[in-house]
C-alpha positions as CSV (number, residue, x, y, z in Angstrom):
1,M,-6.1,-19.8,-8.0
2,L,-4.7,-16.4,-8.3
3,P,-1.8,-16.1,-5.3
4,L,0.0,-13.2,-4.1
5,W,2.9,-14.1,-2.3
6,T,6.1,-11.4,-1.3
7,P,9.0,-10.9,-2.3
8,S,10.5,-13.7,0.4
9,G,8.2,-16.3,-0.8
10,K,5.5,-15.8,2.1
11,Q,2.1,-15.7,0.5
12,L,-0.7,-12.8,0.9
13,A,-3.6,-13.6,-0.5
14,E,-5.7,-16.4,-2.7
15,W,-8.5,-15.1,-5.2
16,N,-10.8,-17.6,-7.1
17,A,-9.4,-17.3,-10.6
18,Q,-12.0,-19.7,-12.5
19,S,-9.7,-19.8,-15.2
20,P,-5.7,-19.5,-15.9
21,V,-5.0,-15.8,-15.7
22,T,-2.8,-14.8,-18.6
23,S,-2.0,-11.3,-17.6
24,L,-1.9,-9.2,-14.4
25,S,-1.5,-5.8,-13.2
26,F,-1.7,-3.8,-10.3
27,S,-3.8,-0.1,-9.9
28,D,-1.1,2.9,-9.2
29,D,-2.0,3.2,-6.1
30,G,-1.8,-0.3,-5.5
31,K,-5.2,-1.0,-4.2
32,N,-7.3,-3.3,-6.8
33,I,-5.1,-5.8,-9.0
34,A,-7.0,-6.8,-13.1
35,T,-6.2,-9.9,-14.6
36,A,-7.6,-11.3,-17.8
37,Q,-8.3,-15.0,-18.0
38,L,-7.6,-17.5,-20.9
39,D,-11.3,-18.2,-20.9
40,G,-11.6,-14.2,-21.9
41,T,-12.8,-13.3,-18.6
42,V,-11.6,-9.6,-17.5
43,R,-11.9,-8.9,-13.8
44,V,-10.5,-6.3,-11.1
45,W,-9.8,-7.9,-7.6
46,N,-9.6,-5.5,-4.1
47,V,-5.9,-6.4,-3.0
48,P,-6.5,-6.3,1.1
49,T,-4.9,-4.2,3.1
50,L,-2.5,-5.5,6.4
51,D,-5.0,-5.2,8.8
52,E,-7.8,-6.7,6.8
53,L,-5.3,-10.2,6.1
54,M,-4.6,-9.6,10.3
55,S,-8.5,-9.9,10.9
56,Q,-9.0,-12.4,8.3
57,G,-6.9,-14.5,9.7
58,C,-7.5,-14.2,13.5
59,K,-11.2,-14.9,12.6
60,W,-10.0,-18.1,11.6
61,L,-7.0,-18.4,14.5
62,E,-10.6,-18.3,16.7
63,D,-12.6,-20.6,14.9
64,N,-10.2,-23.5,14.7
65,I,-8.6,-23.1,18.2
66,S,-11.2,-24.3,20.2
67,K,-10.4,-27.3,21.2
68,E,-6.0,-25.6,21.8
69,S,-5.6,-25.1,25.8
70,K,-6.2,-22.4,27.6
71,A,-3.2,-20.9,27.0
72,E,-2.9,-21.2,23.9
73,K,-6.0,-19.6,23.4
74,Q,-5.3,-17.0,25.4
75,K,-2.7,-16.4,23.0
76,Q,-4.3,-16.2,20.3
77,Q,-6.0,-13.7,22.2
78,R,-3.2,-11.3,22.6
79,L,-2.3,-11.5,19.0
80,C,-5.4,-10.5,18.2
81,R,-6.8,-7.9,20.1
82,K,-6.1,-5.3,18.3
83,Y,-7.7,-7.0,14.8
84,S,-10.8,-8.6,16.0
85,K,-14.1,-7.4,15.7
């Protein structure tokens, strides 16, 4: 796994690297990460935008909050209204 963390320690994203990453570099525009892995693989990964991360989080909430109370569902809907597709 290749996690992306904020300086404050919050995980923003995670990619499934099949082999340990030995080198990493961000593109100049910050939209991609290039990695070199121990097995010789070189990959370019897309760095999700905040909106993409929020959309993924809201989708997870939608899928996993079904057993919660009506009030909890309403909170999730208000929070995720902007990011729902």
